[in-house]
TORKEPA-807340 format. One line per 8 residues: for each residue x, y, z of N, C-alpha, C. Coordinates in pm, whole numbers, plus 32768, in hexadecimal, padded with zeros to 4 digits. Each point is the difference from the previous one (the first is absolute). Example, Ala and Ser with C-alpha at 12.3 -4.5 7.8 and 13.67 -1.06 7.14 Angstrom:
residues 2
8527 7DC7 830C 7FA7 8077 8000 805A 8078 8000 ~ 7FDD 8069 7FB8 8052 8077 8006 7FB3 806D 8049
end
This chain:
residues 269
B76E B32E 65F6 7F91 7FAF 7FBE 7F82 800E 803C ~ 7FFA 8003 8095 7F7B 8019 8033 7FC1 807D 7FD8 ~ 8058 8066 7FFF 7FD7 8084 7FE4 7FBE 8009 7F7A ~ 803C 7FB7 7F94 7FCA 7FE7 7F86 7F7F 7FD9 7FE8 ~ 7FF2 7F7A 8055 7F92 7FCB 8019 7F7D 8047 8030 ~ 802E 8047 805D 7F9D 806E 8046 7FDE 8056 7F9C ~ 8058 8047 7FBA 7FFA 8059 7FB5 7F8D 7FD1 7F7F ~ 8011 7F95 7FCD 7FAE 7FC6 7F9C 7F7D 7FD5 8039
7FEE 7FDA 8071 7F77 7FE3 803D 7FB0 8087 8007 ~ 804A 8069 802A 7FB5 8093 8010 7FE2 8011 7F80 ~ 8045 7FEF 7F83 7FE1 803E 7F7F 7F79 7F8E 7FE2 ~ 800D 7F95 800B 7F8D 7FB0 7FD0 7F84 802F 8069 ~ 8000 8020 8084 7F93 8026 8047 7FCE 807F 7FBB ~ 8056 805B 7FE1 7FD3 807C 7FC2 7FB9 7FFC 7F7E ~ 8033 7F8E 7FA4 7FC6 7FEE 7F90 7F71 7FC2 800A ~ 7FF1 7FB3 8063 7F75 7FC7 801E 7F9D 806C 803C
802F 8077 8036 7FAE 8053 8035 7FD3 8071 7F9B ~ 8049 7FFC 7F73 7FB5 8045 7FA3 7F76 8011 7FE9 ~ 7FC6 807A 8014 7F6F 8018 7FF1 7FA6 7F95 7F90 ~ 7F9C 7FD1 8037 7FAD 7F9B 7FB0 7FED 8048 7F69 ~ 7FCB 8074 8005 7FE2 8053 7F99 8071 8012 7F80 ~ 8070 8004 8033 8072 7FFE 7F9F 8010 7F75 7FCB ~ 7FD4 7F99 803D 8000 7F82 7FA4 7F95 7FF2 7FBB ~ 7F97 803E 801A 7F82 7FD8 7FC0 7FFF 803C 7F64
8060 8069 7FE8 800B 8047 7F85 8021 7FAF 7F99 ~ 8053 7FA6 801E 8051 7F85 7FB9 7F84 7FB0 7FA3 ~ 7FA6 7FE7 805A 7F83 7FAB 7FCC 7F9E 804E 7FB2 ~ 7FF4 8091 802A 7FA1 803F 7FB8 8033 806A 7FA7 ~ 8090 7FEC 7FE1 8024 8066 7F98 7FC1 800E 7F7B ~ 7FCA 7F87 7FD7 7FB4 8007 7F7F 7F8D 8059 8003 ~ 7FC6 802A 8063 7FA3 8042 8012 7FF3 8099 7FEA ~ 8086 8014 8006 800E 8091 7FE4 7FE5 803E 7F75
7FF2 7F93 7FAC 7FDE 801A 7F85 7F79 8019 7FCD ~ 7F9E 7FB4 8069 7F77 7FF9 7FEC 7FBF 807D 8036 ~ 7F7C 7FF7 8003 7FA6 8068 8030 801C 802F 807D ~ 8029 7FAD 8057 802A 801B 8095 807D 8052 7FF3 ~ 8058 7FC7 7FB5 8089 803A 7FEC 7FE8 8091 7FE5 ~ 7FB6 8027 7FAC 7FF7 8089 7FDC 7FCF 8074 8078 ~ 7FB5 7FB8 8040 7FCD 8048 807F 8078 800A 8053 ~ 805F 7FA7 8024 8055 7FFF 8061 8078 8055 7FC0
8027 8002 7F82 806E 8036 7FCF 7FDF 809F 8009 ~ 7F7C 802D 7FFB 7FE3 8090 7FF6 7FF4 803A 80A3 ~ 7FFD 7F94 8052 7FE1 8020 8086 807C 801E 8059 ~ 806A 7FA9 7FD5 807C 7FEE 804D 803E 808D 8024 ~ 7FF5 8062 7F9A 804E 807C 803D 7F94 804D 8047 ~ 7F94 7FFA 8005 7F8F 8056 804D 800D 7FB5 8091 ~ 7FEB 7F84 800B 7FE6 7FCF 8075 8070 7FF4 8069 ~ 807A 7FED 7FC1 8075 8001 8059 8052 8085 800E
8018 8024 806B 805B 8080 8000 808F 7FCE 7FCE ~ 8052 8069 7FD5 8075 7FFA 7FC9 8063 7FBB 8068 ~ 7FE1 8048 807C 805A 7FC6 8079 7FDF 7F80 802E ~ 7F9A 7FB3 7FCB 7FD0 7F7B 8038 8071 7FA6 7FE1 ~ 8043 7FB1 8070 8071 7FAD 7FEF 7FD0 7F7F 7FC1 ~ 7F77 7FE0 7FFC 7FC7 7F76 7FC7 8042 7FE8 7F7C ~ 8036 7F8B 7FD8 8024 7FD9 7F7F 7FA7 8002 7FA0 ~ 800C 8027 7F8D 7FBF 8019 7F8D 7FB1 7F79 7FFA
8043 7F92 7FF2 7FB6 7F8F 7FE8 7F83 7FE5 805C ~ 801D 801E 8092 7FAD 7FE2 805E 7F89 8065 7FE5 ~ 8008 8079 7FCD 7F9D 8063 7FF6 7FAF 7FCE 7F94 ~ 8037 7FC5 7F89 7FBA 7FC3 7F97 7F95 7F9E 8028 ~ 8060 7F9E 8058 7F8E 7F99 802C 7F90 8023 8058 ~ 8005 8041 8061 7FA9 805C 8053 7F82 802A 7FA8 ~ 802D 8047 7FAB 7FAC 805C 7FB3 7FAC 7F8C 7FA1 ~ 805B 7FA3 7FC6 7FB9 7F82 7FB1 7F8F 7FBD 8047
802C 7FEE 807A 7F8A 7FAD 8061 7F90 805C 8020 ~ 8014 806A 8007 7F81 8074 801A 7FBB 7FF9 7F95 ~ 804B 8013 7F7A 7FB5 8011 7F82 7FB1 7F80 7FEE ~ 8034 7F8C 8003 7FAB 7F82 7FF3 7F96 7FF1 8054 ~ 8013 802A 8088 7FA2 7FD6 806D 7F92 806A 7FF4 ~ 8004 8079 7FED 7FA4 8056 7FF9 7FAF 7FF0 7F75 ~ 8056 7FDE 7F9A 7FB3 7FE2 7F75 7F9B 7F8D 8011 ~ 8037 7F98 8034 7FA9 7F85 8023 7F88 802C 8059
8023 8060 8062 7F95 8015 8065 7F9F 8050 7FB5 ~ 8010 804A 7FAD 7FA1 8051 7FAD 7FBB 7FB3 7FA1 ~ 802E 7F95 7FCB 7FC0 7FAD 7FAE 7F84 7FB1 8056 ~ 802C 7FDF 8074 7F9D 7FC1 8066 7F95 804D 8020 ~ 8022 8087 8019 7F91 8064 8036 7FB3 8021 7F8B ~ 802C 8007 7F76 7F9F 801C 7F80 7FB5 7F8B 7FC6 ~ 8043 7F78 8034 7FBB 7F83 7FC6 7F79 8013 7FFE ~ 7FB2 8019 8073 7F65 8001 800A 7FC8 806B 7FC0
8045 8060 7FB8 7FBD 8071 7FB4 8032 8081 8019 ~ 8005 801D 8085 802B 808A 8033 8050 7FF5 8064 ~ 8038 8076 8031 805A 8003 8079 7FB0 8047 8073 ~ 7FED 7FAF 8071 7FA3 8053 8059 804C 8052 8069 ~ 7FC4 8026 8058 8041 806A 8050 8054 7FA4 8070 ~ 7FBB 7F82 8026 8033 7FA3 805E 8081 7FC6 7FBA ~ 800C 7FE5 7F82 8066 7FD9 7FB1 8082 8054 8007 ~ 7FD2 8090 7FEC 8063 805E 7FFC 8046 7FFD 809B
7F9F 7FEE 806B 8031 7FF6 806B 8065 7FAA 8029 ~ 7FE0 7F79 7FC2 8051 7F97 801E 8085 8002 7FBB ~ 7FF9 8045 7F82 808E 801A 7FB6 8050 8072 8076 ~ 7FBF 8048 8033 8044 807B 805E 8047 7FBE 8075 ~ 7FB1 7F93 8022 802A 7FB3 8079 8071 7FBD 7FD8 ~ 8000 7FBA 7F8E 807E 7FB3 7FD2 807F 806F 7FF0 ~ 7FED 806B 7FED 8071 8053 7FED 8026 8033 80A2 ~ 7FAE 8013 8045 8012 8021 809B 805A 7F9B 8023
7FCD 7F67 7FFB 8038 7F8C 802C 8095 7FF4 7FD7 ~ 8024 8023 7F83 8076 7FF7 7FD6 805A 8066 8019 ~ 7FD4 8068 804C 804E 806D 802B 8033 806A 7F9D ~ 7FB2 8011 7F97 8036 804D 7F91 801B 8085 8016 ~ 8057 805A 7FED 7FFC 8088 8012 7FB6 8044 7F9D ~ 7FF2 808C 8008 7FA2 8038 7FA5 8029 7FED 7F61 ~ 8088 7FFB 7FE3 801B 7FF6 7F65 7FD7 7F7A 7FD0 ~ 801F 7F7F 805C 7FD5 7F8E 7FCC 7F7C 7FF6 800C
7FA5 803C 8057 7F6F 7FEF 8004 7FDB 8042 7F6F ~ 802F 8077 7FD3 7FDE 803D 7F8F 8026 7F9A 7F9A ~ 8056 7FC2 7FF9 8024 7F9F 7FA2 7F9A 7F97 7FE8 ~ 7FEC 7FB6 807C 7FA1 7FA1 8009 7F68 8038 7FDE ~ 7FDD 806A 801D 7F7C 8024 7FC6 7FF0 8015 7F84 ~ 8088 803A 7FB1 7FF4 8010 7F71 8007 7F87 7FBC ~ 803A 7F80 8038 7FF6 7F7D 7FB2 7F6D 7FD5 801C ~ 7FD8 8013 8077 7F71 7FB8 8006 7F9E 8047 7F99
8017 8085 7FFD 7F8E 803B 7F96 8016 7FE9 7F83 ~ 8089 7FE0 7FDF 801C 7FE5 7F66 7FDB 7F5F 7FDD ~ 8012 7FB7 8067 7FEC 7F6E 7FDD 7F72 7FE4 8001 ~ 7FA1 8042 8050 7F85 7FE3 8000 7FA1 8011 7F83 ~ 802D 805D 7FB2 7FC9 8013 7F74 8066 7FC7 7FA5 ~ 8082 7FD4 800C 8053 7FD1 7FA1 7FCE 7F8C 7FB3 ~ 8042 7FDF 7F8F 7FC4 7F8D 7FB8 8066 7F6C 8027 ~ 8079 802A 8059 8053 7F9B 8020 7FAE 7F9E 8054
7FE9 7F73 7FE9 7FC1 7FB3 804C 802C 7FD7 8093 ~ 7FB3 7FE4 805B 802D 7FE7 808F 8071 7F90 7FF8 ~ 7FE1 7F9D 7FA5 8073 7F88 8000 8075 8031 7FCB ~ 800D 8066 7FC4 8093 801A 7FEA 8032 8048 806A ~ 7FCF 8047 8048 8052 8030 807A 8003 7F8D 8069 ~ 7FB6 7FB2 8020 8004 7F81 8056 8083 7FB2 7FD3 ~ 8003 7FF8 7F83 8076 7F9D 7FBF 8089 8043 8028 ~ 7FE6 8091 7FF5 8080 8055 8015 8016 7FE3 809E
7FA5 8019 8052 801B 7FFE 8091 8053 7F8A 802D ~ 7FC3 7F8E 7FBF 804A 7F7B 801E 80A1 8000 7FE1 ~ 8013 8031 7F99 8075 7FF7 7FCC 8065 8075 8054 ~ 7FCB 8063 8016 8034 806E 8062 8027 7FB6 8090 ~ 7FB7 7FC7 8030 8001 7FDF 8082 8059 7F71 8013 ~ 800D 7FB9 7F85 803C 7F80 800B 7FAE 7F93 802F ~ 7F78 8014 7FFE 7FA2 7F9F 802B 801A 7FDE 8097 ~ 8036 805B 803E 800D 7FF9 809A 7F6A 8002 8040
7FEA 7F9A 8049 7F5E 7FDB 8036 7FE5 806B 8068 ~ 804E 803B 8056 7FE3 8056 8064 7FC2 8086 7FBB ~ 8064 802C 7F98 7FE3 8082 7FBB 7F80 7FDD 7FA3 ~ 7FEC 7F89 7FCA 7FAB 7FE1 7FA8 7F72 8002 8049 ~ 7FF2 7FC2 8077 7F8D 8006 8048 7FD9 809D 8020 ~ 806D 804A 8021 7FF2 8093 8038 7FA7 8040 7F80 ~ 803D 7FEA 7F78 7FD6 8037 7F8C 7F5F 7FE6 7FF4 ~ 8009 7F6D 800C 7F72 7FD0 7FE6 7F8D 8035 8057
8039 8012 808C 7FAB 8039 8062 7FCE 806A 7FEE ~ 8065 806A 7FC8 7FCC 8076 7FF1 7F90 8015 7F96 ~ 801B 7FA9 7F8C 7F87 7FF7 7FA7 7F95 7FB6 8044 ~ 7FFE 7FAC 8048 7F94 7FC3 8049 7F9D 8065 805A ~ 805A 8053 803F 7FB2 8060 8041 7FAE 806F 7FAE ~ 8041 8022 7F7E 7FB8 8050 7FC2 7F87 7FC2 7FBE ~ 7FF8 7F71 7FD9 7F9A 7FC8 7FD2 7F8A 7FEF 8076 ~ 8027 8006 8072 7F89 7FED 8071 7FDE 808F 8038
804F 8069 7FAF 7FCA 8080 8049 7F6F 8020 7FE4 ~ 7FB9 804B 8053 7F6C 8019 7FEF 7FAF 7F9D 803D ~ 7FB1 7FAC 7FBC 7FB4 7FA5 804F 8030 7F7B 8015 ~ 808C 7FF4 7FF5 8033 7F87 8018 7FEC 7F90 7F9E ~ 7FA7 801C 7F7F 7FEF 7F9B 7FB2 8071 8011 7F7F ~ 8031 7F95 7FE5 8067 8002 7F83 7FC8 7FEE 7F7A ~ 7FF2 8046 7FA3 7FBF 8001 7F7B 8065 7F99 7FB6 ~ 7FA0 7FCD 7F9B 8021 7F7F 7FB3 8096 8034 7FAC
7FFB 8079 7FD8 807D 8035 7FBB 806F 8010 8038 ~ 7FE4 8020 8099 806A 801F 8062 8028 7F82 802A ~ 7FB8 7F94 801C 802A 7F72 801E 8063 7FCC 7F99 ~ 7FE8 801D 7F91 8054 7FBD 7F83 808C 804D 7FF9 ~ 8003 8083 8024 8087 802C 8014 8048 7FD0 8081 ~ 7FBE 7FF0 8062 802B 7FC0 807E 804F 7F7C 7FDC ~ 7FB2 7FBC 7FD1 801F 7F60 7FD7 806F 8005 7F92 ~ 8008 8063 7FAB 806C 8004 7F9E 8084 8036 8044
7FDF 8059 8076 8083 801C 805F 803D 7F96 804F ~ 7F94 7FB1 8017 8028 7F8C 8053 8064 7F97 7FAA ~ 7FDE 7FFA 7F85 804F 7FB8 7FA7 807D 803F 7FD9 ~ 7FFD 807F 7FCD 807C 803E 7FD4 805E 8029 8062 ~ 7FD5 7FEE 8086 8068 8028 8071 802D 7F6E 803B ~ 7FC7 7F95 7FB3 8030 7F82 802F 7FE7 7FEC 808E ~ 7F7A 8023 8026 7FCE 7FEB 809D 7FB9 7F76 7FFB ~ 8008 7FB5 8070 7FA7 7F7F 8009 7F70 8007 7FC7
7FD0 7FA4 7FAD 7F7B 7FFC 7FCA 7FA3 7FFA 807B ~ 7F9A 8057 8009 7F9A 800C 8067 802C 805D 8061 ~ 805A 806D 7FE4 8024 8067 8060 7F8A 8066 8014 ~ 7FCA 8025 7F84 7F92 8058 7FEE 7F83 7FC2 8042 ~ 7FE4 7F76 7FE1 7F76 7FD1 8032 801A 7FFB 8099 ~ 8076 7FD9 8040 8014 8005 8094 7FEF 8090 802D ~ 802D 8066 7FBC 7FE5 8074 8031 7F72 8042 7FEC ~ 7FCD 7FC5 7FAB 7F6A 8036 7FF9 7FAA 7FB0 8060
8027 7F91 8045 7FAB 7FC1 805A 803C 8033 808C ~ 8041 8060 8013 8030 8020 807D 8083 7FFC 802B ~ 8059 7FD1 7FB2 8090 7FE2 8027 8064 8074 7FEE ~ 7FBC 8071 7FE8 8060 807F 7FF7 7FF5 8075 8052 ~ 8057 8034 8040 7FF2 8096 8042 8046 8055 7FC6 ~ 7FDA 806F 7FF6 8044 807D 7FD9 807B 8033 8056 ~ 806B 800E 7FE6 805E 803E 8064 7FD5 8078 8042 ~ 8020 800C 8081 7FC1 8068 8049 7F93 7FE8 8049
7FB6 7FAC 7FCF 7F6C 7FEC 8038 8000 7FAD 8079 ~ 7FCA 801F 8069 8018 7FC3 8073 7F96 7F64 7FFC ~ 803A 7FAE 8024 7FCA 7F7F 8002 7F93 7FDB 806A ~ 7F82 802B 7FE6 7FA4 7FF2 806A 7FA7 7F6E 8011 ~ 7FFB 7FF3 8076 7FB4 7F6B 8023 7F78 7FF2 7FAC ~ 7FB0 8070 800C 7F7C 7FF8 7FC8 8010 8002 7F68 ~ 7FBA 7FA0 7FC4 8009 7FF9 7F77 8068 7F9C 7FC9 ~ 8059 7FC6 8047 804F 7F9A 7FD2 7FCC 7F77 8021
7FCA 7FBC 7FAF 7FBA 7F82 7FF3 805D 7F8F 7FF2 ~ 7FC0 7F8C 804C 8056 7F86 7FF9 801F 7FBE 7F61 ~ 7FA9 802E 7FB0 8011 7FED 7F79 8080 8047 7FBB ~ 7FEE 8084 8022 807B 8057 7FE0 8084 7FD6 803E ~ 8000 7FD8 8076 8071 7FB8 802F 803E 7F9A 7FA9 ~ 7F9D 7FA4 8000 802F 7F86 7F9D 8028 8031 7F6C ~ 7FBF 8064 7FD8 8031 802B 7F75 8083 8043 7FED ~ 8007 8045 808C 8095 8056 7FFC 8069 7FA3 800C
7FF3 7F7E 8049 806A 7F94 7FE9 7FFC 7FB0 7F92 ~ 7FA1 8009 7FBD 7FED 7FB1 7F72 8005 7F76 8043 ~ 7FA6 7FD3 8045 7FDD 7F73 8011 7F74 7FF4 8030 ~ 7FC3 7F7E 7FD6 7F7B 7FED 8023 7FD8 7FEA 8085 ~ 7F97 7FFC 8015 7FD6 7FF9 80A2 8019 7F5A 801F ~ 7FFB 7FB6 7FAF 8027 7F60 8011 8099 7FEB 8004 ~ 8046 8061 800B 8083 7FE7 7FF7 802C 7FBE 8096 ~ 8076 7FB2 8010 801D 7FD0 8079 8062 8070 804D
8018 7FE4 8079 803D 8061 8044 809C 800D 7FC0 ~ 8033 7F9B 7FDA 8089 7FF0 7FB9 7FF7 8055 7F7F ~ 7F82 7FF1 7FAE 7FFC 8053 7FA3 8004 809B 8002 ~ 7FB8 800C 807B 7FDA 807B 800A 8089 8062 8047 ~ 805B 7F92 8049 807A 8045 8039 8060 8019 7F71 ~ 8003 7F9F 7FAB 803E 800A 7F91 7FF5 8073 7FA3 ~ 7F6A 801D 7FE2 7FE1 8070 7FC6 8026 808E 8032 ~ 7FEA 7FF8 8097 800A 806F 8046 80AE 802B 7FFD
804F 7FA5 8000 8092 801B 7FF8 8024 8035 7F79 ~ 7FC6 7FB9 7F91 8022 801F 7F7D 7FD0 80A4 7FEC ~ 7F8B 801D 8040 7FD0 8084 7FE0 806A 8060 8044 ~ 801E 7FD9 8085 8050 8057 804B 8085 8021 7FBE ~ 8035 7F7D 7FBD 807C 8021 7FC6 801C 8063 7F9B ~ 7F8B 800F 7FB0 7FFE 806C 7F8D 8004 807D 8037 ~ 7FCE 801C 8068 7FE4 8099 803C 806C 800D 806E ~ 8058 7FA0 803C 803B 8020 8080 807B 8073 7FE9
8000 8052 8064 803E 8087 7FF2 80A1 7FD7 7FD5 ~ 8036 7F8C 803B 808C 7FF1 7FEF 8012 7FD7 7F5D ~ 7FAE 7FBA 7FD7 8015 7FE5 7F6C 7FDC 8073 7FA3 ~ 7F82 8055 8018 7FFE 807F 7FBC 807B 8050 800E ~ 8044 8018 8088 8082 803F 8014 807F 7FCF 7F99 ~ 7FF2 7F86 7FFD 8084 7FB2 7FB7 7FE8 801D 7F7C ~ 7F91 8018 7FBE 7FFC 801B 7F7B 801D 8081 7FD7 ~ 801D 8057 805F 8025 809E 7FE9 7F8A 8034 7FC6
7F7B 7FE3 8017 7F95 8047 7FB7 7FFA 8088 803B ~ 7FC1 8057 7FA9 7FE2 809E 8015 7FB9 7FFB 8074 ~ 8025 8060 805A 7F96 8002 808F 7F77 8025 7FEC ~ 7FE4 8043 7F91 7F6F 802D 7FE3 7FA1 7F6E 8000 ~ 803D 7F8C 7FEA 7FC7 7F91 7FEA 7FE8 7F98 8087 ~ 8053 802C 8073 7FF4 7FBD 8071 7F7D 7FFA 8055 ~ 7FB7 807B 7FEC 7F81 8007 804B 7FA7 7FA0 7FAD ~ 7FF8 7FE3 7FA5 7FA4 7F99 7FC1 801E 7F75 8038
808C 7FE6 7FFC 800F 7F6A 8032 7FF5 7FFE 8090 ~ 800E 8065 8046 7FE8 8005 8093 7F5A 7FE3 8023 ~ 7FAD 8055 7FAA 7F80 7FE4 8005 7FC0 7F80 7FE1 ~ 804C 7FC8 7F90 7FC2 7F65 7FF1 8046 7FA6 806D ~ 8069 8000 8024 8015 7FBC 8068 7FB7 8010 807E ~ 7FD0 8076 8024 7FC0 8013 8078 7F67 7FB0 7FE8 ~ 7FC9 800D 7F83 7F83 7FAB 7FE1 801C 7F84 8007 ~ 806C 7FCA 7FC8 8015 7F5C 8005 800A 7FD8 8080
8052 8046 8056 8001 7FD2 8097 7F72 7FFB 8045 ~ 7FBC 805D 8003 7F6F 801F 8031 7FB3 7F88 7FBF ~ 7FFF 7FDE 7F70 7FAA 7F9F 7FDD 801E 7F85 802F ~ 8087 7FE8 8015 8025 7F82 8036 7FDF 7FF4 80AE ~ 7FFD 804A 8032 7FD6 8013 808E 7F62 7FF9 7FFD ~ 7FB9 802F 7FB0 7F6D 7FFC 7FF8 7FD9 7F69 7FE5 ~ 804F 7FC1 7F98 7FE3 7F7F 7FE8 801B 7F9D 8070 ~ 806B 8012 8030 8025 7FAD 807C 7FA3 800C 806E
7FDF 8077 8019 7F90 800B 806C 7F7F 7FB2 7FF4 ~ 7FDD 8015 7F86 7F6E 7FD2 7FBB 8013 7F56 8027 ~ 8071 7FDA 7FD7 8021 7F68 8002 7FEF 7FBC 806F ~ 803B 805E 8073 8001 7FCF 8086 7F60 8000 803F ~ 7FB8 8054 7FB5 7F78 8006 802A 7FE7 806F 807F
end
């Protein structure tokens, strides 16, 4: 009986360790019939080698995510009228951050080029993204963060048309209202960027924690704990999220910790 119980436990643990992308295809399977699905279907045989042991469903889910993300990214880049050199560089940085190999990179570039001039509205890509990731908040914030970086590319000013897409993404991904506003006021740091003391203001620290300066110490502590809980490494790991998204969570957690320390020191005088 003990052996049987242990065996059942091992099977249960193995089931829990199934790659997250394999689960995502269930929510996003309907997307295979849309404009994004057409891109994915044609790329499956090209992007993955025959010897690649990755399950087909997982391959589809990864490509669906890349297709929706880089399509939405292209719409943000083109929203202000044209795609600048800085915006192209931002797209390339996203590809590098995701660790795309040559074939995946070629696929992402192809998607970006087609989407920027395509007739499919950004909102359709955003709605598809929400369904694909199951409205998982960490992945949603990572997706929105990439779009936010694109909107800020160049002179750092977000055009009105770009802002509309960001706000639509906030809604479609079911993220907390005010996320984009908070980031625009200094509450966001791109993954991989060093957190420099210079330029990090007290206002930005409060905005990062999403509390007013008039908040009590108890309210500050509660807000800090709530923010940390969303990006804590143990929580991210327990969700079995794809490793390419952990950098985003770690960077946001680092900024939250730094903002909290900054505010505490300021209050002590």
